[in-house]
C-alpha positions, 0 to 999 in steps of 0.5 A: 863826913856825909856819905863818905864825902868830906863836908868841907869839900864845897867850901870856898877855901877847900881847894886852897887847903888841899894845895897847901897840904899837898905842898907841905907834905911834898916839901917835908917828904923830900926833906925826910927822903920819904917814898911817894906812898900813902903810908909815908904821906900820912906819917909825914902829915903827922910829923908836920902836925907834931911840929906845929904842936911843939911850936905852939908849946914853945910859943906859950912857954910850956917847953923850951925850943931845945926841948921841942927840937929834942922831941921832934928829933925823937919823933923823926927817929921813931918814924924813919923806919916806917918812911922807908917801908 
Protein backbone atom coordinates (compact mmCIF):
# COMPACT_ATOMS: atom_id res chain seq x y z
CA UNK A 1 0.00 0.00 0.00
CA UNK A 2 1.20 3.45 -0.81
CA UNK A 3 -0.63 6.37 0.74
CA UNK A 4 -3.71 4.22 1.34
CA UNK A 5 -3.88 3.16 -2.31
CA UNK A 6 -3.52 -0.43 -3.47
CA UNK A 7 -0.20 -0.75 -5.30
CA UNK A 8 -1.80 -3.08 -7.88
CA UNK A 9 -4.62 -0.64 -8.72
CA UNK A 10 -2.90 0.39 -11.95
CA UNK A 11 -2.03 -3.12 -13.05
CA UNK A 12 -3.57 -4.20 -16.34
CA UNK A 13 -5.36 -7.13 -14.65
CA UNK A 14 -6.64 -5.24 -11.59
CA UNK A 15 -10.09 -4.57 -13.05
CA UNK A 16 -10.45 -8.21 -14.07
CA UNK A 17 -9.32 -9.35 -10.59
CA UNK A 18 -11.89 -7.06 -8.93
CA UNK A 19 -14.69 -8.42 -11.15
CA UNK A 20 -13.64 -12.02 -10.50
CA UNK A 21 -13.46 -11.45 -6.74
CA UNK A 22 -16.83 -9.65 -6.70
CA UNK A 23 -18.44 -12.45 -8.72
CA UNK A 24 -17.04 -15.14 -6.43
CA UNK A 25 -18.22 -13.31 -3.33
CA UNK A 26 -21.67 -12.70 -4.84
CA UNK A 27 -22.08 -16.37 -5.82
CA UNK A 28 -20.97 -17.77 -2.47
CA UNK A 29 -22.85 -15.13 -0.48
CA UNK A 30 -26.03 -16.32 -2.21
CA UNK A 31 -25.25 -19.97 -1.45
CA UNK A 32 -24.58 -19.11 2.20
CA UNK A 33 -27.59 -16.74 2.43
CA UNK A 34 -25.25 -13.96 3.59
CA UNK A 35 -26.56 -10.41 3.78
CA UNK A 36 -24.98 -7.72 1.58
CA UNK A 37 -22.91 -6.25 4.40
CA UNK A 38 -19.16 -5.56 4.59
CA UNK A 39 -18.84 -7.99 7.52
CA UNK A 40 -20.48 -10.80 5.59
CA UNK A 41 -18.43 -9.94 2.51
CA UNK A 42 -15.05 -10.38 4.23
CA UNK A 43 -16.24 -13.54 5.95
CA UNK A 44 -17.41 -15.06 2.66
CA UNK A 45 -14.07 -14.11 1.08
CA UNK A 46 -12.28 -15.86 3.95
CA UNK A 47 -14.35 -19.01 3.42
CA UNK A 48 -13.56 -18.96 -0.30
CA UNK A 49 -9.85 -18.76 0.49
CA UNK A 50 -10.18 -21.59 3.01
CA UNK A 51 -11.84 -23.66 0.28
CA UNK A 52 -8.90 -23.00 -2.05
CA UNK A 53 -6.46 -23.97 0.71
CA UNK A 54 -8.31 -27.18 1.46
CA UNK A 55 -8.47 -28.04 -2.26
CA UNK A 56 -4.72 -27.57 -2.54
CA UNK A 57 -4.16 -29.84 0.46
CA UNK A 58 -6.35 -32.52 -1.13
CA UNK A 59 -4.48 -32.10 -4.41
CA UNK A 60 -1.11 -32.71 -2.76
CA UNK A 61 -2.53 -35.57 -0.65
CA UNK A 62 -1.96 -33.79 2.68
CA UNK A 63 -5.60 -34.52 3.59
CA UNK A 64 -8.39 -36.56 2.01
CA UNK A 65 -11.38 -35.08 0.25
CA UNK A 66 -13.58 -36.31 3.11
CA UNK A 67 -11.38 -34.47 5.60
CA UNK A 68 -11.57 -31.30 3.51
CA UNK A 69 -15.36 -31.49 3.31
CA UNK A 70 -15.56 -32.04 7.07
CA UNK A 71 -13.24 -29.10 7.80
CA UNK A 72 -15.09 -26.78 5.42
CA UNK A 73 -18.36 -27.78 7.03
CA UNK A 74 -16.97 -26.88 10.45
CA UNK A 75 -15.78 -23.52 9.16
CA UNK A 76 -19.17 -22.75 7.62
CA UNK A 77 -20.96 -23.78 10.83
CA UNK A 78 -18.68 -21.50 12.84
CA UNK A 79 -19.20 -18.64 10.40
CA UNK A 80 -22.98 -19.03 10.02
CA UNK A 81 -23.99 -16.94 13.06
CA UNK A 82 -21.74 -14.10 11.85
CA UNK A 83 -23.29 -14.22 8.38
CA UNK A 84 -26.71 -13.34 9.72
CA UNK A 85 -25.61 -10.41 11.92
